[in-house]
MDTraj code that builds the backbone (N, CA, C; nanometers):
import mdtraj as md
import numpy as np

residues = "MET SER GLN GLN GLU LEU LEU LYS LYS VAL ILE GLN SER LEU ASP GLN ALA GLY ILE GLN TYR MET ILE THR GLY SER VAL ALA SER SER LEU GLN GLY GLU PRO ARG SER THR HIS ASP ILE ASP MET VAL VAL ALA VAL GLN LYS SER ALA ALA LYS ARG LEU ALA GLU ALA PHE PRO PRO PRO GLY PHE TYR LEU ASP GLU ASP SER ILE LEU ASN ALA ILE LYS ARG GLN SER MET PHE ASN LEU ILE ASP VAL ASN ALA GLY ASP LYS VAL ASP PHE TRP ILE LEU THR ASP GLU PRO PHE ASP ARG LEU ARG PHE SER ARG LYS ILE SER GLU GLU PHE MET GLY LEU LYS MET LYS VAL SER SER PRO GLU ASP THR ILE LEU ALA LYS LEU ARG TRP ALA LYS LEU SER GLY GLY SER GLU LYS GLN PHE THR ASP ALA LEU ARG VAL TYR GLU VAL GLN TYR GLY LYS LEU ASP ILE ASP TYR LEU GLU GLN TRP ALA LYS LYS LEU LYS VAL GLU SER LEU TRP LYS ARG ILE LEU ASP GLU ALA GLU THR ALA".split()
xyz = np.array([
    [10.2631, 6.7706, 12.2927],
    [10.3408, 6.6707, 12.2101],
    [10.5069, 6.7729, 12.2221],
    [10.5677, 6.7582, 12.2379],
    [10.6767, 6.8338, 12.2067],
    [10.7526, 6.8201, 12.1072],
    [10.8086, 6.8869, 12.0118],
    [10.9092, 6.8428, 11.9064],
    [10.9378, 6.7369, 11.9344],
    [11.0562, 6.7700, 12.0567],
    [11.1603, 6.5969, 12.0264],
    [11.0511, 6.4849, 12.0890],
    [10.9608, 6.5157, 12.1710],
    [10.9072, 6.3877, 12.1762],
    [10.8298, 6.3137, 12.0774],
    [10.7146, 6.4394, 11.9560],
    [10.7608, 6.4006, 11.8062],
    [10.8531, 6.2931, 11.6941],
    [10.9779, 6.3999, 11.7207],
    [11.0263, 6.3328, 11.6213],
    [11.1032, 6.2348, 11.7243],
    [11.1176, 6.1745, 11.8387],
    [11.1302, 6.0517, 11.8868],
    [10.9773, 5.9450, 11.8416],
    [10.8658, 5.9462, 11.8290],
    [10.7843, 5.9467, 11.8133],
    [10.8034, 5.8250, 11.6854],
    [10.8430, 5.9461, 11.5943],
    [10.8647, 5.9582, 11.4267],
    [10.9306, 5.8106, 11.3828],
    [11.0775, 5.8854, 11.4725],
    [11.1317, 5.7531, 11.4254],
    [11.1765, 5.6241, 11.5341],
    [11.0996, 5.6214, 11.6311],
    [11.0195, 5.4892, 11.6307],
    [10.9671, 5.4430, 11.5437],
    [10.8635, 5.4967, 11.4551],
    [10.7571, 5.4288, 11.3779],
    [10.8842, 5.3589, 11.2621],
    [10.9029, 5.4898, 11.2112],
    [10.9722, 5.4511, 11.0824],
    [11.0603, 5.3213, 11.1336],
    [11.0828, 5.3437, 11.2555],
    [11.2016, 5.2056, 11.2299],
    [11.1487, 5.0938, 11.2694],
    [11.0053, 5.0823, 11.3182],
    [10.9250, 4.9567, 11.3566],
    [10.8803, 4.9533, 11.2461],
    [10.8312, 4.9987, 11.1267],
    [10.7999, 4.9810, 10.9786],
    [10.9062, 4.9296, 10.9366],
    [10.9972, 4.9733, 10.9442],
    [11.1398, 4.9490, 10.8420],
    [11.1709, 5.0202, 10.7045],
    [11.1547, 5.1689, 10.7598],
    [11.1368, 5.2283, 10.6722],
    [11.2303, 5.3141, 10.7221],
    [11.3704, 5.3627, 10.5592],
    [11.4814, 5.4165, 10.6352],
    [11.4533, 5.5424, 10.5613],
    [11.5175, 5.6458, 10.6764],
    [11.5003, 5.7766, 10.6763],
    [11.6298, 5.8748, 10.6915],
    [11.6384, 5.9819, 10.6781],
    [11.7243, 6.1134, 10.6709],
    [11.6645, 6.2067, 10.7336],
    [11.7140, 6.2596, 10.8357],
    [11.6832, 6.4635, 10.8584],
    [11.7628, 6.4981, 10.8309],
    [11.6729, 6.5999, 10.7615],
    [11.7685, 6.7065, 10.6312],
    [11.6432, 6.8437, 10.7020],
    [11.6725, 6.9794, 10.6509],
    [11.7176, 7.0503, 10.6908],
    [11.7062, 7.1898, 10.8322],
    [11.6369, 7.2345, 10.8666],
    [11.6644, 7.3182, 10.9511],
    [11.6342, 7.2230, 11.0994],
    [11.5784, 7.1091, 11.1078],
    [11.6524, 7.0731, 11.2068],
    [11.7937, 6.9798, 11.1799],
    [11.8547, 6.9260, 11.0024],
    [11.9917, 6.9001, 11.0628],
    [12.1342, 6.9846, 11.0562],
    [12.0532, 7.1681, 11.0306],
    [12.1309, 7.2769, 11.0576],
    [12.1529, 7.2816, 11.1853],
    [12.0262, 7.3059, 11.2694],
    [11.9877, 7.3093, 11.4135],
    [12.1925, 7.2726, 11.4521],
    [12.1269, 7.1481, 11.4297],
    [12.2845, 7.0208, 11.4844],
    [12.3594, 7.0375, 11.4655],
    [12.3685, 7.0437, 11.3290],
    [12.5756, 7.0909, 11.2661],
    [12.5839, 7.1897, 11.2266],
    [12.4927, 7.3714, 11.2967],
    [12.5083, 7.4803, 11.2731],
    [12.4444, 7.5370, 11.3881],
    [12.4092, 7.6687, 11.3679],
    [12.3692, 7.7521, 11.4670],
    [12.1915, 7.7399, 11.4752],
    [12.1525, 7.6398, 11.6068],
    [12.0157, 7.5849, 11.6767],
    [11.9210, 7.7218, 11.6114],
    [11.8055, 7.7305, 11.5072],
    [11.7453, 7.8223, 11.5489],
    [11.6071, 7.7473, 11.5484],
    [11.4519, 7.7878, 11.6132],
    [11.3523, 7.7718, 11.6137],
    [11.2473, 7.7585, 11.4823],
    [11.1664, 7.5728, 11.4819],
    [11.1157, 7.5957, 11.3389],
    [11.0049, 7.4918, 11.3752],
    [10.8862, 7.4936, 11.3476],
    [10.7688, 7.4244, 11.3616],
    [10.7744, 7.2739, 11.2338],
    [10.9005, 7.3291, 11.1628],
    [10.8791, 7.1681, 11.1033],
    [11.0134, 7.0596, 11.0814],
    [10.9758, 7.0032, 11.0302],
    [11.0558, 6.8548, 11.0658],
    [11.0922, 6.8116, 10.9112],
    [11.2153, 6.8246, 10.9131],
    [11.2377, 6.7456, 10.7144],
    [11.2873, 6.6330, 10.7726],
    [11.2450, 6.4877, 10.6525],
    [11.2864, 6.4271, 10.6588],
    [11.3074, 6.3557, 10.5272],
    [11.3870, 6.2338, 10.4572],
    [11.3586, 6.2346, 10.3225],
    [11.3759, 6.0597, 10.3782],
    [11.2728, 5.9950, 10.3334],
    [11.2265, 5.8930, 10.3816],
    [11.2327, 5.7780, 10.1888],
    [11.2679, 5.6666, 10.2387],
    [11.2467, 5.5877, 10.1890],
    [11.1840, 5.4971, 10.1865],
    [11.0023, 5.4821, 10.1610],
    [10.9191, 5.4218, 10.2403],
    [10.8466, 5.3377, 10.0339],
    [10.7952, 5.2392, 10.1670],
    [10.7377, 5.0883, 10.0103],
    [10.6075, 5.1519, 9.9782],
    [10.5350, 5.1230, 9.9371],
    [10.3915, 5.1379, 9.9546],
    [10.2830, 5.0465, 10.0665],
    [10.4023, 4.9250, 10.0312],
    [10.3588, 4.8513, 10.1508],
    [10.3082, 4.8453, 10.2690],
    [10.4642, 4.9773, 10.3249],
    [10.4829, 5.0526, 10.4606],
    [10.3616, 5.1555, 10.5011],
    [10.2845, 5.1989, 10.3985],
    [10.2173, 5.3027, 10.4307],
    [10.1092, 5.3230, 10.5022],
    [10.0404, 5.2169, 10.5343],
    [9.9331, 5.1948, 10.6052],
    [9.9999, 5.1670, 10.7658],
    [10.1112, 5.1350, 10.7720],
    [10.1646, 5.1546, 10.8985],
    [10.1522, 5.2206, 10.9857],
    [10.2689, 5.2996, 10.8606],
    [10.2668, 5.4412, 10.9609],
    [10.1509, 5.4652, 10.9132],
    [10.0905, 5.4904, 10.8930],
    [9.9671, 5.6297, 10.8947],
    [9.8817, 5.5723, 11.0010],
    [9.8565, 5.4511, 11.0464],
    [9.8313, 5.3811, 11.1962],
    [9.9388, 5.3709, 11.2778],
    [10.0032, 5.4357, 11.2900],
    [10.1041, 5.4590, 11.4095],
    [10.0939, 5.5904, 11.4633],
    [10.0249, 5.7172, 11.3661],
    [9.9494, 5.8388, 11.3678],
    [9.8067, 5.8859, 11.3553],
    [9.7535, 5.8009, 11.4604],
    [9.5878, 5.8318, 11.4957],
    [9.5635, 5.9609, 11.5102],
    [9.4020, 5.9579, 11.3912],
    [9.3570, 6.0778, 11.4355],
    [9.2643, 6.0282, 11.6213],
    [9.2083, 6.1822, 11.6387],
    [9.2098, 6.3015, 11.6156],
    [9.4310, 6.3904, 11.6676],
    [9.4490, 6.3039, 11.7538],
    [9.5771, 6.4098, 11.8248],
    [9.6930, 6.4301, 11.6453],
    [9.6234, 6.3290, 11.5527],
    [9.7773, 6.3348, 11.4507],
    [9.6432, 6.3784, 11.3124],
    [9.7263, 6.3989, 11.2199],
    [9.7000, 6.4300, 11.1240],
    [9.8062, 6.3442, 11.0415],
    [9.7506, 6.2381, 10.9726],
    [9.8037, 6.1652, 10.8556],
    [9.7521, 6.0305, 10.7594],
    [9.7424, 6.0864, 10.6282],
    [9.6618, 6.0462, 10.5493],
    [9.7245, 5.9019, 10.4595],
    [9.7076, 5.8053, 10.4619],
    [9.7424, 5.7170, 10.4022],
    [9.7395, 5.7282, 10.1818],
    [9.6583, 5.7862, 10.1807],
    [9.5869, 5.8356, 10.0788],
    [9.7575, 5.9383, 10.0416],
    [9.7726, 5.9960, 10.1132],
    [9.8749, 6.1238, 10.0467],
    [9.9809, 6.0415, 10.0489],
    [10.0326, 5.9224, 10.1474],
    [10.1557, 5.8910, 10.1582],
    [10.1694, 5.7963, 10.0266],
    [10.0620, 5.7332, 9.9730],
    [10.0614, 5.6519, 9.8528],
    [10.1012, 5.7416, 9.6781],
    [10.0090, 5.8824, 9.7075],
    [10.0518, 5.9674, 9.6481],
    [10.1823, 6.0564, 9.6285],
    [10.2349, 6.0061, 9.7547],
    [10.3428, 6.1251, 9.7103],
    [10.4909, 5.9760, 9.6594],
    [10.4739, 5.8461, 9.7055],
    [10.5341, 5.7770, 9.6574],
    [10.5121, 5.7540, 9.5357],
    [10.3284, 5.7776, 9.4849],
    [10.4008, 5.7238, 9.3029],
    [10.4658, 5.9258, 9.2195],
    [10.4167, 5.9661, 9.2699],
    [10.4775, 6.1262, 9.2504],
    [10.5835, 6.1522, 9.2822],
    [10.6928, 6.0557, 9.3807],
    [10.7993, 6.0740, 9.3844],
    [10.8053, 6.2418, 9.4565],
    [10.7354, 6.2917, 9.5366],
    [10.7313, 6.4458, 9.5796],
    [10.6893, 6.3765, 9.7631],
    [10.5925, 6.4604, 9.8021],
    [10.6297, 6.4411, 9.9643],
    [10.4816, 6.4296, 10.0062],
    [10.4865, 6.4139, 10.1394],
    [10.3483, 6.4065, 10.2281],
    [10.3505, 6.5165, 10.3609],
    [10.2682, 6.5377, 10.4495],
    [10.2698, 6.5759, 10.5714],
    [10.2196, 6.4709, 10.7114],
    [10.2718, 6.5092, 10.7740],
    [10.2662, 6.4859, 10.9519],
    [10.2206, 6.6249, 11.0390],
    [10.0764, 6.6188, 11.0888],
    [10.0678, 6.7327, 11.1501],
    [10.0402, 6.6537, 11.3069],
    [10.0592, 6.7401, 11.4015],
    [10.0687, 6.7048, 11.5540],
    [9.9867, 6.8291, 11.5823],
    [9.8348, 6.8064, 11.5851],
    [9.7367, 6.8771, 11.5556],
    [9.7113, 6.9635, 11.6871],
    [9.7680, 6.9202, 11.8270],
    [9.7707, 6.9527, 11.9322],
    [9.8933, 7.1083, 11.9781],
    [9.9904, 7.0125, 11.9109],
    [10.1035, 7.1773, 11.8664],
    [10.1690, 7.2222, 11.7954],
    [10.0978, 7.1619, 11.6560],
    [10.0369, 7.2298, 11.5844],
    [10.2096, 7.2140, 11.4775],
    [10.2868, 7.1290, 11.5070],
    [10.4123, 7.0954, 11.4698],
    [10.3850, 7.0350, 11.3253],
    [10.4688, 7.0181, 11.2314],
    [10.4362, 6.9489, 11.1327],
    [10.5992, 6.8770, 11.1282],
    [10.5296, 6.7270, 11.0021],
    [10.6680, 6.6711, 10.9782],
    [10.6831, 6.6211, 10.8491],
    [10.7362, 6.6795, 10.7446],
    [10.7334, 6.6846, 10.6002],
    [10.8641, 6.6487, 10.5373],
    [10.7703, 6.5162, 10.4717],
    [10.8587, 6.4002, 10.4235],
    [10.8397, 6.3893, 10.2765],
    [10.9593, 6.3890, 10.2433],
    [11.0233, 6.3858, 10.1251],
    [11.1049, 6.2290, 10.0485],
    [10.9917, 6.1726, 9.9443],
    [11.0173, 6.0577, 9.9167],
    [11.1578, 6.0982, 9.8879],
    [11.2854, 5.9692, 9.8895],
    [11.3700, 5.9533, 9.8247],
    [11.3638, 5.9289, 9.6793],
    [11.4535, 6.0068, 9.6027],
    [11.4217, 5.9673, 9.4722],
    [11.4839, 5.9298, 9.3701],
    [11.5431, 5.9068, 9.3031],
    [11.6073, 5.8249, 9.1708],
    [11.7465, 5.9583, 9.1524],
    [11.7130, 6.0764, 9.1606],
    [11.7653, 6.1518, 9.1473],
    [11.9258, 6.1487, 9.1512],
    [12.0749, 6.2100, 9.1362],
    [12.2037, 6.1672, 9.2090],
    [12.2365, 6.1776, 9.3370],
    [12.2013, 6.3624, 9.3349],
    [12.2172, 6.3871, 9.4381],
    [12.1551, 6.3619, 9.5410],
    [12.0114, 6.3520, 9.5736],
    [11.9108, 6.3066, 9.5976],
    [12.0091, 6.1395, 9.6815],
    [12.0124, 6.0566, 9.5723],
    [12.1066, 5.8986, 9.6601],
    [12.1870, 5.9427, 9.7059],
    [12.2538, 5.9781, 9.6245],
    [12.4081, 6.0135, 9.7498],
    [12.4106, 6.0729, 9.9056],
    [12.3301, 6.1974, 9.8467],
    [12.3171, 6.2591, 10.0098],
    [12.2416, 6.0938, 10.1601],
    [12.1674, 6.0284, 10.0498],
    [12.1102, 5.9272, 10.1480],
    [12.2241, 5.8661, 10.1864],
    [12.2443, 5.7846, 10.0883],
    [12.3364, 5.6642, 10.1437],
    [12.4523, 5.7367, 10.2298],
    [12.4990, 5.8972, 10.2095],
    [12.6532, 5.9568, 10.2912],
    [12.5447, 5.9821, 10.4197],
    [12.4193, 5.9224, 10.4632],
    [12.3837, 5.9568, 10.6104],
    [12.4837, 5.9348, 10.7041],
    [12.4441, 5.9724, 10.8511],
    [12.5003, 5.9745, 10.9564],
    [12.4239, 5.9551, 11.0810],
    [12.4816, 5.8982, 11.1471],
    [12.3669, 5.9137, 11.2544],
    [12.4428, 6.0014, 11.3778],
    [12.3432, 6.0274, 11.4122],
    [12.4128, 6.1443, 11.5871],
    [12.3158, 6.1485, 11.6885],
    [12.3285, 6.1080, 11.8049],
    [12.2596, 6.1694, 11.8597],
    [12.2170, 6.3064, 11.9933],
    [12.1182, 6.2904, 12.0035],
    [12.0839, 6.4552, 12.0586],
    [12.0141, 6.4465, 12.1538],
    [12.0267, 6.4388, 12.2830],
    [11.9563, 6.4114, 12.4142],
    [11.8992, 6.3112, 12.4319],
    [11.9972, 6.1926, 12.4051],
    [11.9476, 6.0936, 12.4090],
    [11.8483, 6.0060, 12.3262],
    [11.8859, 6.1299, 12.1895],
    [11.7861, 6.0308, 12.0695],
    [11.8644, 6.0765, 11.9510],
    [11.8942, 5.8963, 11.8955],
    [11.9724, 5.8734, 11.8319],
    [11.8962, 5.8602, 11.6588],
    [11.9147, 5.9226, 11.5834],
    [11.9214, 5.9305, 11.4713],
    [11.9566, 5.9319, 11.3919],
    [11.9465, 5.9239, 11.2364],
    [12.0408, 5.9159, 11.0910],
    [11.9694, 6.0934, 11.0338],
    [12.0670, 6.1700, 11.0317],
    [12.0913, 6.2259, 10.9542],
    [12.1650, 6.3097, 10.8570],
    [12.1209, 6.4018, 10.8019],
    [12.1932, 6.3959, 10.6694],
    [12.3807, 6.4778, 10.7045],
    [12.4543, 6.4699, 10.6162],
    [12.6460, 6.4746, 10.6381],
    [12.6051, 6.6369, 10.6132],
    [12.7233, 6.7184, 10.7312],
    [12.7034, 6.8646, 10.7496],
    [12.7554, 6.9030, 10.5796],
    [12.8445, 6.8254, 10.4436],
    [12.8557, 6.8870, 10.3689],
    [12.6806, 6.8991, 10.2512],
    [12.5976, 6.7827, 10.2819],
    [12.5376, 6.7368, 10.2162],
    [12.3641, 6.8347, 10.3144],
    [12.4397, 6.8545, 10.4070],
    [12.3106, 6.9936, 10.4569],
    [12.3130, 7.1216, 10.4194],
    [12.4720, 7.1436, 10.4055],
    [12.4896, 7.2731, 10.3330],
    [12.4185, 7.2775, 10.1784],
    [12.5371, 7.2055, 10.0725],
    [12.4285, 7.1238, 9.9604],
    [12.3388, 7.1693, 9.9634],
    [12.2060, 7.0663, 10.0636],
    [12.0636, 7.1236, 10.0185],
    [12.0216, 7.2748, 10.0519],
    [12.1119, 7.2689, 10.1928],
    [11.9763, 7.4418, 10.1921],
    [12.0678, 7.5362, 10.0279],
    [12.1676, 7.5046, 10.0210],
    [12.2551, 7.6164, 9.9327],
    [12.1136, 7.5765, 9.7787],
    [12.0483, 7.4749, 9.7290],
    [11.9783, 7.4753, 9.7576],
    [11.7957, 7.5136, 9.6821],
    [11.8054, 7.4643, 9.8383],
    [11.6909, 7.5624, 9.8201],
    [11.6642, 7.6955, 9.8347],
    [11.7899, 7.7819, 9.8662],
    [11.8178, 7.8848, 9.8928],
    [11.8077, 7.9620, 9.7453],
    [11.8645, 7.8964, 9.6771],
    [11.8277, 7.8842, 9.5057],
    [11.7162, 7.8568, 9.4527],
    [11.6479, 7.8001, 9.4820],
    [11.4647, 7.7594, 9.4661],
    [11.3962, 7.8490, 9.4669],
    [11.4317, 7.9235, 9.6027],
    [11.2789, 7.9695, 9.6554],
    [11.3993, 8.1762, 9.6338],
    [11.4431, 8.1760, 9.5059],
    [11.4209, 8.2464, 9.4900],
    [11.5970, 8.4027, 9.6306],
    [11.6301, 8.2757, 9.6621],
    [11.7856, 8.3786, 9.7427],
    [11.6954, 8.3487, 9.8920],
    [11.7214, 8.2776, 10.0029],
    [11.5850, 8.3125, 10.0622],
    [11.7720, 8.3370, 10.1928],
    [11.7375, 8.3907, 10.2437],
    [11.8613, 8.4303, 10.3388],
    [11.8452, 8.3399, 10.4068],
    [11.7563, 8.3254, 10.4668],
    [11.7385, 8.2124, 10.5801],
    [11.8079, 8.0202, 10.5906],
    [11.7744, 8.0338, 10.4254],
    [11.8405, 7.8726, 10.3844],
    [11.9665, 7.9463, 10.3653],
    [12.0241, 8.0691, 10.3336],
    [12.1935, 8.0555, 10.3540],
    [12.2200, 8.0938, 10.4616],
    [12.1872, 8.1384, 10.5438],
    [12.2183, 8.1456, 10.7152],
    [12.2632, 8.0282, 10.7576],
    [12.1427, 7.9267, 10.7678],
    [12.1252, 7.7939, 10.7544],
    [12.2620, 7.7032, 10.7173],
    [12.2756, 7.7021, 10.6321],
    [12.4145, 7.6847, 10.5098],
    [12.5696, 7.7945, 10.5828],
    [12.5332, 7.8837, 10.5399],
    [12.7135, 7.9710, 10.6035],
    [12.6890, 7.8984, 10.7590],
    [12.6007, 7.8647, 10.8400],
    [12.7036, 7.8230, 10.9762],
    [12.7025, 7.7383, 11.0368],
    [12.6342, 7.6663, 10.9415],
    [12.6395, 7.4788, 10.8938],
    [12.8384, 7.4734, 10.8590],
    [12.8632, 7.5735, 10.8065],
    [12.9960, 7.5775, 10.7272],
    [13.0972, 7.6353, 10.8183],
    [13.0451, 7.7345, 10.9508],
    [13.1803, 7.8161, 11.0154],
    [13.1997, 7.6429, 11.1134],
    [13.0339, 7.6432, 11.1918],
    [13.0623, 7.5174, 11.2838],
    [13.1707, 7.3400, 11.2569],
    [13.1449, 7.3825, 11.1566],
    [13.2031, 7.2589, 11.0453],
    [13.3102, 7.2584, 11.0504],
    [13.3609, 7.3470, 10.9912],
    [13.4614, 7.4060, 10.9744],
    [13.6030, 7.3244, 11.0043],
    [13.7004, 7.2635, 10.9253],
    [13.8089, 7.1452, 10.9565],
    [13.7636, 7.0186, 10.9580],
    [13.6658, 7.0006, 10.9210],
    [13.6118, 6.8127, 10.9047],
    [13.5598, 6.7822, 10.8049],
    [13.5787, 6.9602, 10.7352],
    [13.4377, 6.9133, 10.5802],
    [13.5301, 6.9008, 10.4597],
    [13.4556, 6.8173, 10.3659],
    [13.5403, 6.7763, 10.2666],
    [13.5254, 6.8539, 10.1319],
    [13.6321, 6.9626, 10.0567],
    [13.5769, 7.0535, 10.0400],
    [13.5979, 7.0275, 9.9018],
    [13.6754, 6.9724, 9.8694],
    [13.6513, 6.8782, 9.7468],
    [13.5285, 6.8040, 9.6903],
    [13.4484, 6.7390, 9.8314],
    [13.2911, 6.7075, 9.7680],
    [13.1617, 6.8328, 9.7854],
    [13.2104, 6.8991, 9.8706],
    [13.1109, 7.0457, 9.8092],
    [13.1707, 7.1296, 9.7053],
    [13.2463, 7.1360, 9.6238],
    [13.2697, 7.2202, 9.5052],
    [13.2655, 7.1242, 9.4120],
    [13.2785, 7.0458, 9.3598],
    [13.2361, 6.9312, 9.2836],
    [13.0431, 6.9119, 9.3104],
    [12.9850, 6.8739, 9.3906],
    [12.8456, 6.9110, 9.3937],
    [12.8078, 7.0724, 9.4303],
    [12.8328, 7.1737, 9.4486],
    [12.8265, 7.3345, 9.4047],
    [12.8346, 7.3167, 9.2377],
    [12.9239, 7.2600, 9.1568],
    [12.8669, 7.2691, 9.0615],
    [12.7967, 7.1824, 8.9527],
    [12.7644, 7.1187, 9.0414],
    [12.6653, 7.0272, 8.9535],
    [12.5083, 7.0679, 8.9869],
    [12.4914, 7.1222, 9.1869],
    [12.3484, 7.1814, 9.1645],
    [12.3161, 7.3260, 9.1426],
    [12.4627, 7.3515, 9.0061],
    [12.4334, 7.5061, 8.9923],
    [12.4070, 7.5977, 9.1313],
    [12.5093, 7.5853, 9.2353],
    [12.4856, 7.6736, 9.3663],
    [12.6209, 7.7451, 9.3917],
    [12.7413, 7.7416, 9.2600],
    [12.8134, 7.8039, 9.2737],
    [12.8461, 7.9499, 9.3189],
    [12.7698, 8.0051, 9.2558],
    [12.7757, 8.1290, 9.3376],
    [12.7417, 8.1710, 9.5293],
    [12.6338, 8.0645, 9.5555],
    [12.6232, 8.0520, 9.6809],
    [12.6977, 8.0077, 9.7789],
    [12.7925, 7.9332, 9.7058],
    [12.9242, 7.8135, 9.7534],
    [13.0690, 7.9129, 9.8232],
    [13.0536, 8.0660, 9.7038],
    [13.1250, 8.1728, 9.6640],
    [13.1064, 8.2397, 9.7766],
    [12.9755, 8.2698, 9.8182],
    [12.9419, 8.3497, 9.8691],
    [12.9530, 8.2965, 10.0749],
    [12.9531, 8.1530, 10.0579],
    [12.9935, 8.1286, 10.1654],
    [13.1189, 8.1773, 10.2514],
    [13.2465, 8.0793, 10.1246],
    [13.3655, 8.1047, 10.1444],
    [13.4265, 8.2589, 10.2230],
    [13.3398, 8.3734, 10.0912],
    [13.3807, 8.4888, 10.1536],
    [13.3306, 8.5932, 10.2520],
    [13.2437, 8.5378, 10.2986],
    [13.1177, 8.5348, 10.4160],
    [13.2089, 8.4950, 10.5521],
    [13.1995, 8.3403, 10.5235],
    [13.2906, 8.2746, 10.6689],
    [13.3546, 8.3055, 10.7904],
    [13.2798, 8.3083, 10.9227],
    [13.4132, 8.3185, 11.0220],
    [13.5120, 8.2477, 11.0821],
    [13.5608, 8.1865, 11.0199],
    [13.6350, 8.0362, 11.0662],
    [13.7742, 8.1208, 11.1655],
    [13.8253, 8.0808, 11.2836],
    [13.9681, 8.0318, 11.3142],
    [14.0411, 7.9779, 11.2327],
])
top = md.Topology()
chain = top.add_chain()
for i, resn in enumerate(residues, 1):
    res = top.add_residue(resn, chain, resSeq=i)
    for name in ("N", "CA", "C"):
        top.add_atom(name, md.element.get_by_symbol(name[0]), res)
traj = md.Trajectory(xyz[None], top)
């Protein structure tokens, strides 16, 4: 199964189970900035315990690995769980929607995108930039995360809410990385 087919199956399964989601990470930054290959699909999900069994059943072995107990533990800990396409090696990281203000706000700001005939809910470009900057900081200065944020800024330039970006860069303590984007961006 291709990564696009996996993404389509995941979105359909989430919709059928009544689970709200938002695509983030490299898939979002590739849609909004510069495309790059990745074996991971990152999604934030608002999943209830009652939906865990249905979600796990939508991806049965031996073709997939998705453990119901992992879903339930992730909900309890407000952490993450994985779905693995055993044959293709692609992975979906499901991040549980937390009560953190930025997490809640960016989830409420998700936008609808269509890519290759697939309709999906995606992080807004501003929130993609901020999340990438936060991951760059948390990972000790990841250039890959920073470059993803920079490319989204460059491609989306002129459409971005700069006040929002500056406000949240300060709250998330990534002002130095935000300033670096402003210094390095190539915009027309």
